C-alpha positions as CSV (number, residue, x, y, z in Angstrom):
1,M,-21.3,18.6,8.6
2,I,-20.4,22.2,9.7
3,P,-24.0,24.3,10.0
4,K,-24.7,26.3,6.7
5,N,-25.2,29.9,9.1
6,I,-21.7,28.9,10.5
7,T,-20.2,28.9,7.2
8,K,-21.8,31.8,5.7
9,R,-20.6,34.2,8.6
10,V,-17.0,32.6,8.4
11,I,-16.9,33.6,4.7
12,L,-18.8,36.8,5.4
13,F,-16.4,37.8,8.2
14,L,-13.1,36.6,6.0
15,T,-14.7,38.6,2.9
16,I,-15.2,41.5,5.0
17,I,-11.2,41.0,6.3
18,V,-9.6,40.7,2.5
19,T,-12.0,43.3,1.3
20,I,-10.6,46.0,3.9
21,E,-7.3,44.7,4.0
22,L,-7.5,45.3,-0.1
23,I,-8.5,48.7,0.7
24,F,-6.2,49.8,2.5
25,M,-3.6,48.0,0.3
26,T,-5.2,50.1,-2.8
27,W,-5.2,53.3,-1.0
28,S,-1.4,53.1,-0.1
29,C,-0.6,52.0,-3.8
30,V,-2.6,55.2,-5.0
31,D,-0.9,57.0,-3.0
32,T,2.8,55.6,-3.6
33,S,2.0,56.0,-7.0
34,R,1.1,59.8,-7.1
35,K,4.1,60.1,-5.1
36,A,6.0,58.1,-7.5
37,V,4.0,60.2,-10.5
38,F,5.1,63.6,-9.0
39,K,8.7,62.4,-8.9
40,E,9.2,61.0,-12.0
41,Q,7.8,64.5,-13.1
42,E,9.8,66.4,-11.2
43,R,12.9,64.6,-12.7
44,N,12.2,64.9,-15.8
45,L,11.8,68.8,-15.8
46,V,15.0,69.1,-14.0
47,E,16.4,67.3,-17.0
48,I,15.0,69.3,-19.0
49,V,16.2,72.7,-17.7
50,S,19.6,71.0,-17.4
51,R,19.7,70.1,-21.0
52,L,18.6,74.0,-21.6
53,E,21.2,75.1,-19.9
54,N,23.8,73.0,-21.0
55,D,22.8,73.9,-24.6
56,L,23.4,77.7,-24.2
57,P,26.7,77.5,-25.5
58,Q,27.3,81.9,-24.3
59,S,25.7,84.5,-22.6
60,Y,22.8,86.8,-23.3
61,E,24.9,89.3,-23.9
62,K,27.7,87.6,-26.1
63,I,25.2,86.3,-28.5
64,I,23.8,89.9,-28.7
65,E,27.4,90.9,-29.6
66,T,27.9,88.1,-31.6
67,N,25.2,89.4,-33.8
68,Q,25.9,93.0,-33.9
69,T,22.2,93.5,-32.3
70,K,23.8,95.7,-29.3
71,K,22.2,99.3,-30.9
72,L,18.7,97.5,-32.0
73,S,16.1,98.3,-29.9
74,E,14.8,95.9,-26.9
75,S,12.2,94.3,-28.8
76,E,15.0,94.0,-31.8
77,R,16.8,93.1,-29.6
78,R,14.5,89.8,-28.1
79,Q,13.8,89.3,-31.8
80,S,17.8,88.3,-32.4
81,L,17.8,86.5,-29.5
82,N,14.8,84.6,-30.2
83,R,16.2,83.6,-33.3
84,Y,19.1,82.0,-31.8
85,L,17.2,80.5,-28.9
86,Q,14.2,79.7,-30.6
87,P,15.7,76.3,-32.4
88,I,17.4,75.3,-28.8
89,V,14.0,75.1,-27.6
90,D,12.4,73.7,-30.4
91,K,15.3,70.6,-30.2
92,V,14.5,70.1,-26.7
93,A,11.0,70.0,-26.8
94,A,11.1,67.6,-29.8
95,E,12.7,65.4,-27.7
96,W,10.5,66.2,-24.8
97,P,6.8,66.1,-26.0
98,G,3.9,67.1,-23.8
99,Y,6.3,69.7,-22.0
100,G,6.6,73.5,-22.0
101,M,10.0,75.1,-21.8
102,G,11.8,78.4,-22.5
103,Y,14.4,81.0,-21.5
104,Y,13.7,84.0,-19.4
105,E,16.2,87.1,-19.1
106,P,15.2,89.5,-16.2
107,D,15.1,92.6,-18.9
108,L,14.0,91.4,-22.2
109,K,11.5,89.1,-20.2
110,I,10.7,85.8,-22.4
111,L,13.1,84.9,-24.7
112,A,12.1,82.0,-26.6
113,L,9.4,79.1,-25.7
114,S,7.5,75.9,-26.6
115,P,5.0,75.6,-27.5
116,Y,5.7,78.7,-29.2
117,N,3.3,81.2,-29.1
118,E,4.4,84.8,-30.5
119,N,2.6,86.6,-28.3
120,L,3.8,85.8,-25.5
121,L,7.5,87.0,-26.3
122,G,8.4,89.7,-23.6
123,R,5.7,88.8,-21.2
124,T,7.3,88.6,-17.7
125,A,7.2,85.2,-16.1
126,A,4.6,84.1,-13.1
127,E,5.4,85.3,-9.3
128,E,6.4,82.2,-8.2
129,A,8.8,81.4,-11.2
130,L,10.2,85.1,-10.5
131,K,11.2,83.7,-6.9
132,V,14.4,82.2,-8.4
133,Y,15.6,85.2,-8.4
134,E,15.7,85.8,-5.0
135,Q,16.8,82.0,-4.3
136,K,19.4,81.8,-6.8
137,K,18.7,78.0,-6.7
138,L,16.5,75.8,-8.7
139,L,13.1,75.9,-8.0
140,I,9.9,73.5,-8.8
141,T,6.7,74.6,-7.9
142,E,3.0,74.8,-8.7
143,I,2.0,77.9,-10.3
144,Q,-2.0,78.6,-10.7
145,N,-3.4,79.7,-14.0
146,A,-0.2,79.3,-16.1
147,F,-0.3,81.6,-19.2
148,T,2.1,79.7,-21.4
149,W,-0.6,76.5,-20.9
150,E,-3.8,78.6,-21.2
151,G,-4.4,78.9,-17.7
152,Y,-4.0,75.3,-16.6
153,T,-2.2,74.5,-13.4
154,I,1.1,73.8,-13.9
155,L,4.5,72.0,-12.4
156,A,7.3,74.1,-13.0
157,A,10.8,73.4,-12.6
158,N,12.9,77.1,-12.8
159,Q,16.6,76.9,-13.2
160,P,19.2,80.0,-12.4
161,I,21.6,80.7,-15.4
162,F,24.8,82.2,-13.9
163,K,28.0,84.0,-16.1
164,D,30.9,85.1,-14.2
165,G,29.0,84.4,-10.4
166,Q,26.4,87.0,-11.9
167,L,22.8,85.4,-12.3
168,I,22.3,87.0,-15.7
169,G,18.3,85.0,-16.2
170,H,16.9,81.4,-16.0
171,V,15.6,78.7,-18.2
172,W,12.2,77.0,-17.0
173,A,10.3,73.6,-17.9
174,N,6.7,72.6,-16.7
175,T,3.9,70.0,-17.2
176,K,0.0,70.2,-16.6
177,I,-0.9,68.9,-13.5
178,Q,-4.1,67.9,-15.7
179,N,-1.8,65.7,-17.3
180,I,-0.1,64.6,-13.7
181,N,-3.4,63.6,-12.5
182,M,-4.1,61.4,-15.8
183,E,-0.8,59.6,-15.4
184,I,-2.0,59.1,-11.7
185,L,-5.3,58.3,-12.8
186,K,-4.4,55.7,-14.9
187,N,-2.1,53.7,-12.2
188,V,-5.1,54.1,-9.8
189,I,-7.5,52.3,-12.7
190,H,-4.8,49.9,-13.3
191,S,-4.5,48.9,-9.4
192,V,-8.1,48.7,-8.7
193,I,-8.3,46.4,-11.9
194,I,-5.9,44.4,-10.2
195,T,-7.3,44.8,-6.5
196,I,-10.7,43.8,-8.1
197,L,-9.2,40.5,-9.4
198,I,-7.2,39.6,-6.2
199,W,-10.5,40.4,-4.4
200,F,-12.4,37.5,-6.6
201,T,-9.6,35.3,-6.8
202,L,-8.9,35.2,-2.6
203,I,-12.9,35.2,-2.1
204,F,-13.2,31.8,-4.6
205,L,-10.3,30.6,-2.8
206,I,-11.5,31.0,0.4
207,W,-15.4,29.5,-0.6
208,W,-13.2,26.8,-2.6
209,S,-11.0,26.0,0.8
210,I,-13.9,26.0,3.0
211,H,-15.8,24.2,1.1
212,K,-12.9,21.2,0.8
213,I,-12.7,21.7,5.0
214,E,-16.0,21.1,5.4
215,N,-15.6,18.1,3.1
216,C,-13.1,16.8,5.0
217,I,-14.5,17.7,8.1
218,S,-17.8,15.7,7.1
219,E,-15.4,12.9,6.1
220,L,-13.5,12.9,9.5
221,I,-16.8,12.9,11.4
222,T,-18.1,9.7,9.2
223,Q,-14.9,8.0,9.7
224,I,-14.5,8.8,13.4
225,D,-18.2,7.2,13.6
226,K,-17.3,4.1,11.4
227,G,-14.3,3.8,12.3
228,T,-12.4,3.0,9.0
229,G,-9.7,5.0,9.8
230,D,-8.9,5.8,5.4
231,F,-6.5,8.0,6.1
232,S,-6.2,8.5,1.8
233,K,-9.0,10.7,1.5
234,F,-7.7,13.6,3.6
235,E,-4.7,14.1,0.7
236,E,-5.8,17.9,0.5
237,V,-5.7,18.4,4.3
238,P,-3.3,16.5,5.6
239,Q,-3.4,18.3,8.8
240,L,-6.5,16.8,9.5
241,V,-4.3,13.3,9.7
242,P,-3.3,13.8,13.3
243,V,-7.0,14.7,14.4
244,L,-8.0,11.3,12.9
245,E,-5.0,9.1,14.8
246,T,-5.7,10.9,17.7
247,V,-9.0,10.3,17.9
248,E,-8.1,6.6,16.8
249,N,-5.8,6.2,19.5
250,L,-8.0,7.6,22.1
251,K,-11.0,5.0,21.2
252,T,-8.1,2.1,21.4
253,N,-6.9,3.6,24.7
254,L,-11.0,4.0,26.0
255,Q,-11.2,0.8,25.1
256,K,-7.8,-0.9,26.8
257,E,-8.7,1.4,29.7
258,Y,-12.6,-0.1,29.9
259,Q,-10.6,-3.6,29.5
260,E,-8.4,-2.8,32.4
261,R,-11.4,-1.4,35.0
262,H,-13.1,-4.8,34.4
263,L,-9.9,-6.7,35.2
264,M,-9.4,-4.0,38.2
265,L,-13.2,-4.8,39.0
266,Q,-12.8,-8.8,39.0
267,E,-9.5,-8.3,41.0
268,L,-11.0,-6.2,43.9
269,S,-14.1,-8.5,43.6
270,R,-11.1,-11.3,44.2
271,L,-9.2,-9.3,46.5
272,D,-12.5,-8.3,48.8
273,R,-13.1,-12.4,48.8
274,L,-9.6,-12.9,49.8
275,N,-9.9,-10.3,52.8
276,I,-12.9,-12.2,53.9
277,V,-11.1,-15.5,53.8
278,G,-8.2,-14.1,55.2
279,E,-9.8,-12.3,58.6
280,M,-11.4,-16.2,58.8
281,A,-8.4,-17.5,58.4
282,A,-6.5,-15.5,60.7
283,S,-9.2,-15.8,63.3
284,V,-9.3,-19.5,62.7
285,T,-5.5,-20.2,62.5
286,H,-4.9,-18.0,66.4
287,E,-7.4,-21.0,67.8
288,I,-5.7,-23.9,66.0
289,R,-2.6,-22.3,67.1
290,N,-2.5,-22.8,70.6
291,P,-3.6,-26.9,70.9
292,M,-1.1,-27.3,67.8
293,T,1.5,-26.1,70.4
294,V,0.2,-28.2,73.3
295,I,0.1,-31.0,70.8
296,M,3.6,-30.8,69.2
297,G,5.1,-30.4,73.1
298,F,3.3,-33.8,74.2
299,V,4.6,-35.6,71.2
300,Q,8.7,-34.5,71.6
301,I,7.5,-35.9,75.2
302,I,6.5,-39.1,74.3
303,A,9.1,-39.4,71.6
304,G,11.9,-39.1,74.3
305,K,10.2,-41.9,76.7
306,N,9.7,-44.2,73.8
307,K,13.1,-44.6,71.2
308,E,11.8,-47.5,69.4
309,S,9.2,-45.4,67.6
310,A,11.6,-42.3,67.2
311,K,11.5,-42.1,63.8
312,E,7.4,-42.0,63.5
313,F,7.2,-39.4,66.2
314,D,9.8,-37.5,64.0
315,I,7.3,-37.6,60.9
316,I,4.5,-36.5,63.2
317,L,6.7,-33.5,64.3
318,E,7.7,-32.8,60.6
319,E,3.8,-32.9,59.6
320,L,3.2,-30.4,62.6
321,N,5.8,-28.2,61.4
322,R,4.3,-28.3,57.9
323,V,1.2,-27.1,59.5
324,N,2.6,-24.4,61.4
325,Q,4.1,-22.9,59.2
326,I,0.8,-23.2,56.7
327,I,-0.5,-21.1,59.9
328,E,2.4,-18.4,59.8
329,D,1.5,-18.2,56.2
330,F,-1.9,-17.7,56.6
331,L,-1.1,-15.3,59.4
332,S,1.0,-13.4,57.1
333,M,-1.2,-12.8,54.6
334,A,-4.1,-11.7,56.8
335,R,-1.7,-9.3,58.5
336,S,-2.6,-5.8,57.4
337,K,-1.3,-3.5,60.7
338,V,1.7,-1.4,59.9
339,I,4.8,-2.7,61.6
340,P,7.3,-0.2,62.6
341,K,10.6,-0.1,59.9
342,C,14.5,0.2,61.3
343,L,17.5,1.5,59.6
344,R,18.9,-2.2,58.3
345,Q,21.7,-3.0,56.0
346,L,20.3,-5.7,53.0
347,N,23.3,-6.8,52.9
348,T,23.6,-8.2,56.6
349,I,20.1,-9.3,56.0
350,V,20.9,-11.6,52.8
351,E,24.4,-12.6,54.8
352,S,22.3,-13.8,58.2
353,I,19.8,-16.2,55.4
354,Y,22.9,-17.0,54.0
355,H,24.1,-19.3,56.5
356,L,20.5,-20.7,57.0
357,V,20.0,-22.1,53.6
358,Y,23.6,-23.1,53.0
359,A,23.5,-26.9,54.4
360,E,20.6,-27.5,52.3
361,A,22.0,-26.3,49.1
362,V,25.2,-28.3,49.9
363,N,23.0,-31.5,50.3
364,K,21.4,-30.9,47.2
365,G,24.6,-30.4,45.2
366,V,23.9,-26.6,45.0
367,T,26.6,-24.3,44.6
368,M,25.8,-20.9,46.5
369,E,27.4,-17.2,44.6
370,M,26.9,-14.2,46.3
371,N,28.1,-10.6,44.6
372,L,27.0,-8.2,47.5
373,Q,28.0,-4.6,46.3
374,K,30.0,-2.8,49.0
375,D,29.1,0.2,51.2
376,L,25.2,-0.3,50.1
377,P,22.8,2.7,51.9
378,A,20.9,1.6,54.6
379,L,17.2,1.7,54.4
380,F,13.7,1.5,56.9
381,L,13.3,-2.3,57.1
382,E,11.2,-4.8,58.7
383,E,14.1,-7.1,59.3
384,K,11.8,-10.5,60.0
385,E,9.5,-9.8,56.8
386,I,12.5,-9.2,54.8
387,K,14.0,-12.4,56.1
388,Q,11.1,-14.1,55.2
389,V,11.0,-13.0,51.7
390,V,14.4,-13.5,51.2
391,L,14.5,-17.3,52.8
392,N,11.2,-18.3,50.6
393,L,12.8,-17.5,47.8
394,L,16.2,-19.0,48.1
395,R,14.3,-22.5,49.2
396,N,11.7,-22.2,45.7
397,A,15.3,-21.6,43.5
398,I,17.1,-24.7,45.8
399,E,13.8,-26.6,45.3
400,A,14.2,-25.9,41.3
401,M,17.3,-27.0,41.0
402,D,19.0,-30.6,40.6
403,S,22.5,-31.1,42.1
404,E,25.5,-29.2,40.2
405,G,22.7,-26.0,39.7
406,I,24.1,-22.6,40.7
407,L,22.3,-19.8,42.9
408,Q,23.5,-16.4,42.8
409,I,22.5,-13.6,45.0
410,S,23.9,-10.2,44.2
411,T,22.6,-6.6,45.4
412,H,23.2,-3.1,43.8
413,Y,22.3,0.8,44.4
414,D,21.0,2.7,41.9
415,E,22.0,6.1,42.5
416,Q,20.0,7.5,39.3
417,N,17.0,5.8,40.4
418,N,17.5,5.9,44.1
419,Y,16.8,2.4,44.7
420,L,18.1,-1.1,45.5
421,L,18.0,-4.1,43.8
422,L,18.0,-7.9,45.0
423,S,18.5,-10.6,42.3
424,I,18.5,-14.2,43.4
425,R,18.9,-16.3,40.0
426,D,18.8,-19.9,39.8
427,N,19.4,-22.0,36.4
428,G,17.2,-24.6,37.6
429,S,14.0,-25.7,35.5
430,G,12.1,-22.5,35.4
431,I,8.7,-21.2,35.0
432,P,6.3,-21.8,32.1
433,E,5.2,-18.8,30.4
434,E,1.7,-19.0,30.6
435,N,2.2,-19.7,34.6
436,L,4.2,-16.3,35.2
437,K,1.0,-14.1,35.3
438,D,-0.3,-16.3,38.3
439,I,3.0,-17.4,40.6
440,F,2.0,-14.1,42.9
441,N,-1.7,-15.3,43.0
442,P,-2.4,-16.2,46.7
443,F,-3.4,-20.3,46.6
444,Y,-1.5,-20.9,43.6
445,T,1.0,-23.9,43.2
446,T,2.2,-26.7,41.1
447,K,3.8,-28.3,44.1
448,E,2.0,-31.2,45.3
449,N,2.2,-30.2,48.8
450,G,2.3,-26.2,48.7
451,T,0.0,-24.1,49.6
452,G,0.0,-21.8,46.7
453,L,0.8,-18.9,49.6
454,G,4.6,-18.4,49.7
455,L,4.7,-16.2,46.7
456,S,2.0,-14.0,47.1
457,V,3.0,-13.0,50.6
458,C,6.4,-12.1,49.6
459,K,4.8,-9.7,47.3
460,N,2.1,-8.7,50.5
461,I,5.4,-7.7,52.0
462,I,7.3,-5.9,49.7
463,E,4.6,-3.9,48.7
464,K,4.2,-2.6,52.1
465,H,7.5,-1.4,51.8
466,G,6.9,0.4,49.0
467,G,9.1,-1.8,46.4
468,T,8.3,-4.0,43.8
469,I,9.0,-7.9,43.1
470,S,9.4,-9.1,39.4
471,V,10.1,-12.5,37.7
472,A,11.8,-13.3,34.3
473,S,12.0,-17.6,33.8
474,T,12.9,-19.6,30.9
475,V,11.5,-23.5,31.0
476,G,14.9,-25.3,31.3
477,E,17.2,-22.2,32.0
478,G,16.5,-20.7,35.1
479,T,14.6,-18.1,36.7
480,L,15.5,-14.8,38.1
481,F,13.4,-13.1,41.0
482,Q,14.5,-9.2,41.2
483,I,13.4,-6.7,44.1
484,K,13.1,-3.0,44.0
485,L,13.8,-1.1,47.4
486,P,13.5,2.6,47.5
487,L,15.3,4.4,49.8
488,N,13.2,7.5,50.5
489,L,10.5,5.5,52.1
490,T,10.2,5.4,55.9
């Protein structure tokens, strides 16, 4: 559950952010609206003065001549022109209600206008409007205290009228700034109303979203605590599903690591006991080895003198040799000192072992096949130890096969991973799956006369070389041992 004060702070913070953003957007919209309204009014004014100019078929002088008013007074001439021009102004004004407009001539002043006011005929235009005669182009200006609109401020467009290259007068169109401001105000009110509606909508959505997230997080905490893992409750906030999956995976991994740690502690305890046994065995075997050598020597001497009992003496020597081999295995297990390694060719070592077991394989009817990759790179090895490993694996393979068995030995260089691979495969009886996990453990054996140290010694030697040894076996089909030796170790 999210603490209430945090929820309130988040909502308050988001509310402030949204409010500031909306105020800025509203101000921007109002400013944009104001400019747009002014632009629209300017376009309308320009269109009106263009219409007035286009609807004037001839110049003022031509109109006077047509109406034979040239000899009339200034006031009469103005009245005559007004009768001709006022209908044009009234027609355009009907199409553009709310706008002021009219015709102006420098001598006769205002000739016609809308809204119509007879008292304004002949009046001089405002100073800002008369600048059109200086600049001789369309002018759009603001005029304070416009007399045509009873003192209101107006926005006016003044368009000069040319005849044969001569400026003979101008037309104007205007509108109250007040009207423009009212239009802007309506737009502002409209924008503010929309902004307030958006503000309330966003605040509600923020509150609703935070409330939903709060509920989902509470559900997430509950599921993590109980370990239910029900993903269907996070359909509205699917982003939390990976979080729950990650937590579930972490819990599983932690449980797995705890189990592995427990097994590791058991293994360390076992290795500690083995280390003590190894040290004792090393001490004892060194003491046994010397008298064993003496006994074997005397047995050989006695056997040479007593030919009749040669068979019995051979049995004694064979058993003594087996005891000596057990002693050697114990010493290999107990040996922890670092033996210097030399640069050697793995193929050369394998070939030298091949000749040692070839006769044994032939006697049992086993065929040996070698597939050694040429030009293998040399690597740093302790040759005697690697020979012991290969010899042990080959003899185990021969023992596991009957006559007509096939023993395959191969080497390979993996350039990508930079290691040498030694594979020893037989098609013998195979190893049951339940025994595979224990075959490298010291003293584990299924042989009647085995010590259970051979494969453990092999594993120990390979690991000292920085390599790995693995086994794959199927009962009734055979066994494959693979040794990987890296090249980057010295």
